[in-house]
VOPA-640862 format. One record per residue (C-alpha): residue number from 1; chain; x, y, z. Coordinates in steps of 0.5 Angstrom, whole numbers. Layout:
N
{nr: NUM&kette: A&c1: X&c2: Y&c3: Z};
...
// end
This chain:
237
{nr: 1&kette: A&c1: 244&c2: 196&c3: 234};
{nr: 2&kette: A&c1: 243&c2: 200&c3: 227};
{nr: 3&kette: A&c1: 240&c2: 195&c3: 222};
{nr: 4&kette: A&c1: 245&c2: 199&c3: 217};
{nr: 5&kette: A&c1: 248&c2: 194&c3: 212};
{nr: 6&kette: A&c1: 256&c2: 194&c3: 211};
{nr: 7&kette: A&c1: 261&c2: 192&c3: 205};
{nr: 8&kette: A&c1: 268&c2: 192&c3: 205};
{nr: 9&kette: A&c1: 271&c2: 197&c3: 199};
{nr: 10&kette: A&c1: 274&c2: 193&c3: 194};
{nr: 11&kette: A&c1: 282&c2: 192&c3: 195};
{nr: 12&kette: A&c1: 282&c2: 197&c3: 201};
{nr: 13&kette: A&c1: 279&c2: 193&c3: 207};
{nr: 14&kette: A&c1: 275&c2: 199&c3: 209};
{nr: 15&kette: A&c1: 268&c2: 198&c3: 212};
{nr: 16&kette: A&c1: 263&c2: 203&c3: 209};
{nr: 17&kette: A&c1: 256&c2: 203&c3: 210};
{nr: 18&kette: A&c1: 251&c2: 201&c3: 204};
{nr: 19&kette: A&c1: 246&c2: 206&c3: 201};
{nr: 20&kette: A&c1: 239&c2: 205&c3: 203};
{nr: 21&kette: A&c1: 235&c2: 204&c3: 196};
{nr: 22&kette: A&c1: 229&c2: 208&c3: 195};
{nr: 23&kette: A&c1: 224&c2: 208&c3: 190};
{nr: 24&kette: A&c1: 220&c2: 214&c3: 189};
{nr: 25&kette: A&c1: 213&c2: 215&c3: 187};
{nr: 26&kette: A&c1: 209&c2: 221&c3: 184};
{nr: 27&kette: A&c1: 203&c2: 223&c3: 180};
{nr: 28&kette: A&c1: 207&c2: 228&c3: 177};
{nr: 29&kette: A&c1: 214&c2: 228&c3: 174};
{nr: 30&kette: A&c1: 216&c2: 235&c3: 177};
{nr: 31&kette: A&c1: 214&c2: 231&c3: 184};
{nr: 32&kette: A&c1: 218&c2: 225&c3: 182};
{nr: 33&kette: A&c1: 224&c2: 229&c3: 180};
{nr: 34&kette: A&c1: 224&c2: 233&c3: 186};
{nr: 35&kette: A&c1: 224&c2: 227&c3: 191};
{nr: 36&kette: A&c1: 229&c2: 224&c3: 186};
{nr: 37&kette: A&c1: 234&c2: 230&c3: 187};
{nr: 38&kette: A&c1: 233&c2: 232&c3: 194};
{nr: 39&kette: A&c1: 234&c2: 225&c3: 197};
{nr: 40&kette: A&c1: 240&c2: 223&c3: 191};
{nr: 41&kette: A&c1: 244&c2: 229&c3: 195};
{nr: 42&kette: A&c1: 245&c2: 225&c3: 201};
{nr: 43&kette: A&c1: 251&c2: 220&c3: 201};
{nr: 44&kette: A&c1: 247&c2: 214&c3: 205};
{nr: 45&kette: A&c1: 241&c2: 214&c3: 200};
{nr: 46&kette: A&c1: 241&c2: 211&c3: 193};
{nr: 47&kette: A&c1: 234&c2: 213&c3: 189};
{nr: 48&kette: A&c1: 234&c2: 206&c3: 185};
{nr: 49&kette: A&c1: 228&c2: 208&c3: 181};
{nr: 50&kette: A&c1: 221&c2: 212&c3: 179};
{nr: 51&kette: A&c1: 214&c2: 210&c3: 178};
{nr: 52&kette: A&c1: 208&c2: 215&c3: 176};
{nr: 53&kette: A&c1: 202&c2: 210&c3: 178};
{nr: 54&kette: A&c1: 200&c2: 205&c3: 183};
{nr: 55&kette: A&c1: 201&c2: 199&c3: 178};
{nr: 56&kette: A&c1: 208&c2: 201&c3: 176};
{nr: 57&kette: A&c1: 209&c2: 202&c3: 183};
{nr: 58&kette: A&c1: 208&c2: 195&c3: 185};
{nr: 59&kette: A&c1: 211&c2: 193&c3: 179};
{nr: 60&kette: A&c1: 218&c2: 196&c3: 180};
{nr: 61&kette: A&c1: 218&c2: 195&c3: 188};
{nr: 62&kette: A&c1: 217&c2: 188&c3: 186};
{nr: 63&kette: A&c1: 223&c2: 188&c3: 181};
{nr: 64&kette: A&c1: 228&c2: 192&c3: 184};
{nr: 65&kette: A&c1: 227&c2: 190&c3: 191};
{nr: 66&kette: A&c1: 228&c2: 197&c3: 194};
{nr: 67&kette: A&c1: 229&c2: 198&c3: 202};
{nr: 68&kette: A&c1: 224&c2: 204&c3: 202};
{nr: 69&kette: A&c1: 218&c2: 206&c3: 197};
{nr: 70&kette: A&c1: 216&c2: 213&c3: 198};
{nr: 71&kette: A&c1: 209&c2: 213&c3: 196};
{nr: 72&kette: A&c1: 205&c2: 219&c3: 194};
{nr: 73&kette: A&c1: 198&c2: 218&c3: 197};
{nr: 74&kette: A&c1: 194&c2: 221&c3: 190};
{nr: 75&kette: A&c1: 197&c2: 216&c3: 185};
{nr: 76&kette: A&c1: 193&c2: 214&c3: 179};
{nr: 77&kette: A&c1: 190&c2: 207&c3: 178};
{nr: 78&kette: A&c1: 191&c2: 205&c3: 185};
{nr: 79&kette: A&c1: 192&c2: 210&c3: 190};
{nr: 80&kette: A&c1: 197&c2: 210&c3: 196};
{nr: 81&kette: A&c1: 193&c2: 206&c3: 201};
{nr: 82&kette: A&c1: 192&c2: 201&c3: 196};
{nr: 83&kette: A&c1: 199&c2: 200&c3: 194};
{nr: 84&kette: A&c1: 201&c2: 200&c3: 201};
{nr: 85&kette: A&c1: 197&c2: 194&c3: 202};
{nr: 86&kette: A&c1: 199&c2: 190&c3: 196};
{nr: 87&kette: A&c1: 206&c2: 191&c3: 198};
{nr: 88&kette: A&c1: 205&c2: 189&c3: 205};
{nr: 89&kette: A&c1: 202&c2: 182&c3: 201};
{nr: 90&kette: A&c1: 207&c2: 181&c3: 196};
{nr: 91&kette: A&c1: 213&c2: 184&c3: 199};
{nr: 92&kette: A&c1: 213&c2: 185&c3: 206};
{nr: 93&kette: A&c1: 220&c2: 186&c3: 207};
{nr: 94&kette: A&c1: 220&c2: 193&c3: 203};
{nr: 95&kette: A&c1: 218&c2: 199&c3: 208};
{nr: 96&kette: A&c1: 213&c2: 204&c3: 206};
{nr: 97&kette: A&c1: 213&c2: 212&c3: 207};
{nr: 98&kette: A&c1: 207&c2: 215&c3: 205};
{nr: 99&kette: A&c1: 207&c2: 222&c3: 202};
{nr: 100&kette: A&c1: 200&c2: 226&c3: 204};
{nr: 101&kette: A&c1: 198&c2: 233&c3: 202};
{nr: 102&kette: A&c1: 192&c2: 232&c3: 207};
{nr: 103&kette: A&c1: 193&c2: 231&c3: 215};
{nr: 104&kette: A&c1: 186&c2: 228&c3: 215};
{nr: 105&kette: A&c1: 185&c2: 222&c3: 220};
{nr: 106&kette: A&c1: 184&c2: 218&c3: 213};
{nr: 107&kette: A&c1: 190&c2: 220&c3: 210};
{nr: 108&kette: A&c1: 195&c2: 220&c3: 217};
{nr: 109&kette: A&c1: 191&c2: 214&c3: 221};
{nr: 110&kette: A&c1: 190&c2: 210&c3: 214};
{nr: 111&kette: A&c1: 197&c2: 210&c3: 212};
{nr: 112&kette: A&c1: 199&c2: 206&c3: 218};
{nr: 113&kette: A&c1: 193&c2: 202&c3: 218};
{nr: 114&kette: A&c1: 195&c2: 200&c3: 211};
{nr: 115&kette: A&c1: 202&c2: 198&c3: 213};
{nr: 116&kette: A&c1: 206&c2: 204&c3: 212};
{nr: 117&kette: A&c1: 212&c2: 205&c3: 217};
{nr: 118&kette: A&c1: 212&c2: 213&c3: 216};
{nr: 119&kette: A&c1: 208&c2: 219&c3: 214};
{nr: 120&kette: A&c1: 210&c2: 226&c3: 212};
{nr: 121&kette: A&c1: 206&c2: 232&c3: 209};
{nr: 122&kette: A&c1: 208&c2: 234&c3: 202};
{nr: 123&kette: A&c1: 211&c2: 240&c3: 205};
{nr: 124&kette: A&c1: 216&c2: 237&c3: 208};
{nr: 125&kette: A&c1: 223&c2: 239&c3: 207};
{nr: 126&kette: A&c1: 229&c2: 234&c3: 204};
{nr: 127&kette: A&c1: 232&c2: 234&c3: 211};
{nr: 128&kette: A&c1: 226&c2: 231&c3: 214};
{nr: 129&kette: A&c1: 224&c2: 226&c3: 209};
{nr: 130&kette: A&c1: 231&c2: 224&c3: 209};
{nr: 131&kette: A&c1: 231&c2: 223&c3: 217};
{nr: 132&kette: A&c1: 224&c2: 219&c3: 215};
{nr: 133&kette: A&c1: 228&c2: 214&c3: 211};
{nr: 134&kette: A&c1: 233&c2: 213&c3: 216};
{nr: 135&kette: A&c1: 228&c2: 212&c3: 222};
{nr: 136&kette: A&c1: 224&c2: 207&c3: 218};
{nr: 137&kette: A&c1: 230&c2: 203&c3: 215};
{nr: 138&kette: A&c1: 232&c2: 202&c3: 222};
{nr: 139&kette: A&c1: 225&c2: 199&c3: 224};
{nr: 140&kette: A&c1: 222&c2: 205&c3: 227};
{nr: 141&kette: A&c1: 215&c2: 208&c3: 226};
{nr: 142&kette: A&c1: 216&c2: 216&c3: 223};
{nr: 143&kette: A&c1: 211&c2: 221&c3: 224};
{nr: 144&kette: A&c1: 212&c2: 228&c3: 222};
{nr: 145&kette: A&c1: 211&c2: 233&c3: 227};
{nr: 146&kette: A&c1: 206&c2: 237&c3: 223};
{nr: 147&kette: A&c1: 201&c2: 231&c3: 223};
{nr: 148&kette: A&c1: 202&c2: 229&c3: 230};
{nr: 149&kette: A&c1: 195&c2: 233&c3: 232};
{nr: 150&kette: A&c1: 191&c2: 228&c3: 227};
{nr: 151&kette: A&c1: 194&c2: 222&c3: 231};
{nr: 152&kette: A&c1: 192&c2: 225&c3: 238};
{nr: 153&kette: A&c1: 185&c2: 227&c3: 236};
{nr: 154&kette: A&c1: 184&c2: 220&c3: 233};
{nr: 155&kette: A&c1: 186&c2: 217&c3: 240};
{nr: 156&kette: A&c1: 182&c2: 222&c3: 244};
{nr: 157&kette: A&c1: 176&c2: 221&c3: 239};
{nr: 158&kette: A&c1: 177&c2: 213&c3: 240};
{nr: 159&kette: A&c1: 177&c2: 214&c3: 248};
{nr: 160&kette: A&c1: 171&c2: 218&c3: 248};
{nr: 161&kette: A&c1: 167&c2: 213&c3: 244};
{nr: 162&kette: A&c1: 170&c2: 208&c3: 249};
{nr: 163&kette: A&c1: 167&c2: 212&c3: 255};
{nr: 164&kette: A&c1: 160&c2: 213&c3: 252};
{nr: 165&kette: A&c1: 160&c2: 205&c3: 251};
{nr: 166&kette: A&c1: 161&c2: 204&c3: 258};
{nr: 167&kette: A&c1: 154&c2: 204&c3: 261};
{nr: 168&kette: A&c1: 157&c2: 207&c3: 268};
{nr: 169&kette: A&c1: 158&c2: 213&c3: 264};
{nr: 170&kette: A&c1: 151&c2: 214&c3: 262};
{nr: 171&kette: A&c1: 149&c2: 215&c3: 269};
{nr: 172&kette: A&c1: 148&c2: 222&c3: 272};
{nr: 173&kette: A&c1: 152&c2: 225&c3: 277};
{nr: 174&kette: A&c1: 147&c2: 224&c3: 282};
{nr: 175&kette: A&c1: 146&c2: 216&c3: 280};
{nr: 176&kette: A&c1: 153&c2: 215&c3: 281};
{nr: 177&kette: A&c1: 153&c2: 219&c3: 288};
{nr: 178&kette: A&c1: 147&c2: 214&c3: 290};
{nr: 179&kette: A&c1: 150&c2: 208&c3: 287};
{nr: 180&kette: A&c1: 156&c2: 209&c3: 291};
{nr: 181&kette: A&c1: 153&c2: 210&c3: 298};
{nr: 182&kette: A&c1: 148&c2: 204&c3: 297};
{nr: 183&kette: A&c1: 154&c2: 200&c3: 295};
{nr: 184&kette: A&c1: 157&c2: 203&c3: 302};
{nr: 185&kette: A&c1: 151&c2: 200&c3: 306};
{nr: 186&kette: A&c1: 147&c2: 206&c3: 307};
{nr: 187&kette: A&c1: 140&c2: 205&c3: 307};
{nr: 188&kette: A&c1: 135&c2: 210&c3: 303};
{nr: 189&kette: A&c1: 133&c2: 213&c3: 309};
{nr: 190&kette: A&c1: 141&c2: 215&c3: 310};
{nr: 191&kette: A&c1: 142&c2: 217&c3: 303};
{nr: 192&kette: A&c1: 136&c2: 221&c3: 303};
{nr: 193&kette: A&c1: 138&c2: 225&c3: 309};
{nr: 194&kette: A&c1: 145&c2: 226&c3: 307};
{nr: 195&kette: A&c1: 143&c2: 228&c3: 300};
{nr: 196&kette: A&c1: 137&c2: 232&c3: 303};
{nr: 197&kette: A&c1: 133&c2: 229&c3: 298};
{nr: 198&kette: A&c1: 126&c2: 225&c3: 299};
{nr: 199&kette: A&c1: 127&c2: 217&c3: 300};
{nr: 200&kette: A&c1: 123&c2: 216&c3: 294};
{nr: 201&kette: A&c1: 128&c2: 220&c3: 290};
{nr: 202&kette: A&c1: 133&c2: 216&c3: 293};
{nr: 203&kette: A&c1: 130&c2: 209&c3: 290};
{nr: 204&kette: A&c1: 128&c2: 212&c3: 283};
{nr: 205&kette: A&c1: 136&c2: 214&c3: 283};
{nr: 206&kette: A&c1: 138&c2: 207&c3: 285};
{nr: 207&kette: A&c1: 133&c2: 204&c3: 280};
{nr: 208&kette: A&c1: 135&c2: 208&c3: 275};
{nr: 209&kette: A&c1: 143&c2: 206&c3: 276};
{nr: 210&kette: A&c1: 141&c2: 199&c3: 277};
{nr: 211&kette: A&c1: 137&c2: 198&c3: 270};
{nr: 212&kette: A&c1: 142&c2: 202&c3: 266};
{nr: 213&kette: A&c1: 148&c2: 197&c3: 269};
{nr: 214&kette: A&c1: 144&c2: 191&c3: 268};
{nr: 215&kette: A&c1: 144&c2: 190&c3: 276};
{nr: 216&kette: A&c1: 139&c2: 186&c3: 279};
{nr: 217&kette: A&c1: 140&c2: 186&c3: 287};
{nr: 218&kette: A&c1: 144&c2: 189&c3: 292};
{nr: 219&kette: A&c1: 149&c2: 184&c3: 292};
{nr: 220&kette: A&c1: 151&c2: 185&c3: 285};
{nr: 221&kette: A&c1: 151&c2: 192&c3: 286};
{nr: 222&kette: A&c1: 156&c2: 191&c3: 291};
{nr: 223&kette: A&c1: 161&c2: 187&c3: 287};
{nr: 224&kette: A&c1: 160&c2: 192&c3: 281};
{nr: 225&kette: A&c1: 162&c2: 197&c3: 285};
{nr: 226&kette: A&c1: 168&c2: 193&c3: 288};
{nr: 227&kette: A&c1: 171&c2: 192&c3: 280};
{nr: 228&kette: A&c1: 170&c2: 198&c3: 278};
{nr: 229&kette: A&c1: 173&c2: 202&c3: 284};
{nr: 230&kette: A&c1: 168&c2: 206&c3: 286};
{nr: 231&kette: A&c1: 168&c2: 203&c3: 293};
{nr: 232&kette: A&c1: 174&c2: 199&c3: 296};
{nr: 233&kette: A&c1: 174&c2: 193&c3: 301};
{nr: 234&kette: A&c1: 177&c2: 194&c3: 308};
{nr: 235&kette: A&c1: 182&c2: 188&c3: 310};
{nr: 236&kette: A&c1: 183&c2: 187&c3: 317};
{nr: 237&kette: A&c1: 190&c2: 186&c3: 319};
// end
């Protein structure tokens, strides 16, 4: 169900949607005027005020209680992230859309970490900005499509870090192979024959893998391999 608020038109009994109240901010007057004019052209949006720096943004947001504040990431006194964090503490019902001029991880991911509900680039169109306002007003998270690559790259980099932190990923491919064969119950002689390597090489790979995994005996190795999905238990019916 939509989160839009409705009111009855005076004397007519006609139910009409109330406009979404928006406060716009910007370091430069031209930016604020542009945002005001762009958003004010939409019938469902009411621009209730402007602010030129971070301090004024917080003060006006708390005084006017708009539904949404569009925050220029480059505000003076307090930058966009600082204002967003302040509003999250002092006026948690007010939703924030960050307007950023850079698609860096600090700007895009940082906006959501700070508490913003939306992030759009400075180069966005009035139609896209209005869409962001409507989406955020309904309780959705809005990320402009031009910034999605930054989010995906951030996710992939975190996944890479997670994999790097996994001791199993520190094993060489040969160590992983030997580890699986040992866990399956094969002897060093059998493994050496299957892989075409010397028995002492098998033992070296086994010892190296167990050391990296902090495993001290074959029993622990088998349990680890089962948990990790390296081998599977065969259950008789």
